[in-house]
C-alpha positions in Angstrom: 0.1 0.3 -0.3 1.7 3.4 -0.6 0.0 6.6 0.6 1.7 10.4 1.2 1.9 11.5 4.7 3.4 13.3 7.3 5.0 11.4 9.8 8.2 12.7 11.5 10.1 14.5 13.9 11.4 17.2 11.7 9.1 19.7 11.1 9.5 19.1 7.5 8.7 16.2 7.3 5.4 17.2 8.4 5.1 20.2 6.3 6.0 18.8 3.1 5.0 15.3 3.6 6.9 11.6 2.0 6.0 8.7 0.3 5.4 5.2 2.2 5.5 2.0 2.0 2.7 0.4 4.3 3.2 -3.9 3.7 0.9 -6.5 5.2 1.3 -10.0 5.4 -0.8 -12.6 7.9 -2.0 -16.5 7.8 -4.8 -17.3 7.4 -7.5 -20.0 6.5 -8.5 -19.9 3.3 -9.5 -23.3 2.5 -13.2 -22.5 3.2 -12.8 -19.5 0.1 -10.6 -21.8 -2.1 -13.6 -23.9 -2.4 -16.5 -21.5 -2.5 -14.5 -18.5 -4.2 -16.9 -16.2 -1.7 -15.2 -13.2 -0.1 -17.5 -13.6 3.0 -15.0 -16.5 3.3 -11.5 -14.9 3.9 -9.7 -11.8 4.7 -11.4 -8.5 2.6 -7.9 -6.8 1.8 -10.4 -3.7 1.6 -10.7 -3.5 4.8 -7.9 -4.0 5.8 -6.6 -1.2 3.5 -9.1 1.1 5.1 -7.7 0.0 8.2 -4.2 0.7 7.4 -5.1 4.4 5.7 -7.3 5.5 8.6 -3.8 5.3 10.6 -1.7 6.6 8.1 -3.7 9.6 7.6 -3.2 9.9 11.4 0.6 11.9 11.9 3.1 10.4 14.2 6.9 10.8 14.9 7.9 7.8 14.9 7.4 4.9 12.2 7.3 2.6 15.5 4.4 4.4 16.7 2.4 4.8 13.4 3.5 0.8 12.9 1.9 0.3 16.5 -1.2 1.8 15.7 -2.2 -0.2 12.4 -1.2 -3.2 14.5 -3.7 -2.6 17.3 -6.5 -1.7 14.7 -6.0 -5.4 12.9 -5.8 -6.2 15.9 -9.0 -5.2 17.3 -10.5 -5.2 14.4 -9.5 -8.9 12.9 -8.8 -10.8 16.4 -9.7 -14.3 13.9 -5.4 -13.4 12.3 -3.7 -16.3 13.1 -0.6 -13.7 12.2 0.8 -10.5 10.4 3.2 -8.6 10.0 3.0 -4.7 8.9 5.5 -3.5 7.7 5.6 0.6 7.1 8.7 2.3 5.0 9.7 6.2 4.5 11.7 6.8 1.3 14.6 9.0 1.5 14.4 9.0 5.1 16.0 12.6 6.7 19.7 11.4 7.9 23.2 11.6 7.3 24.2 10.1 4.0 22.4 7.8 1.2 19.5 6.1 2.6 16.8 5.2 0.1 14.3 3.6 3.3 13.7 3.1 6.7 11.9 0.3 7.3 9.6 -0.8 11.2 7.9 -3.8 11.3 5.6 -5.2 13.9 4.2 -8.6 14.0 0.5 -9.8 15.6 -2.3 -11.7 15.9 -4.3 -14.0 17.9 -1.1 -16.8 18.0 2.1 -13.8 18.5 
């Protein structure tokens, strides 16, 4: 998932924004959907995207905080997911030297 967002400690990060990527992966029982071909029998990725978009719209200083909010939102909405990981990546973080991305990954789910 790709977002223009305003996360960061520096004032210019909050003012100008930056490109962020959010990767979501999970373990989820898909046997019923494999047979039925019905959305009701699997995880609705559109709903996951809406949860992530909501959290990405709230500015935070730290990627860790953003990732934690996303994980808590997914856990609250989908307590049936056994395991998942969310990675939040920020393009061109403001550091001395060259850095294409900074990334934070958190794990969640009922089986974590």
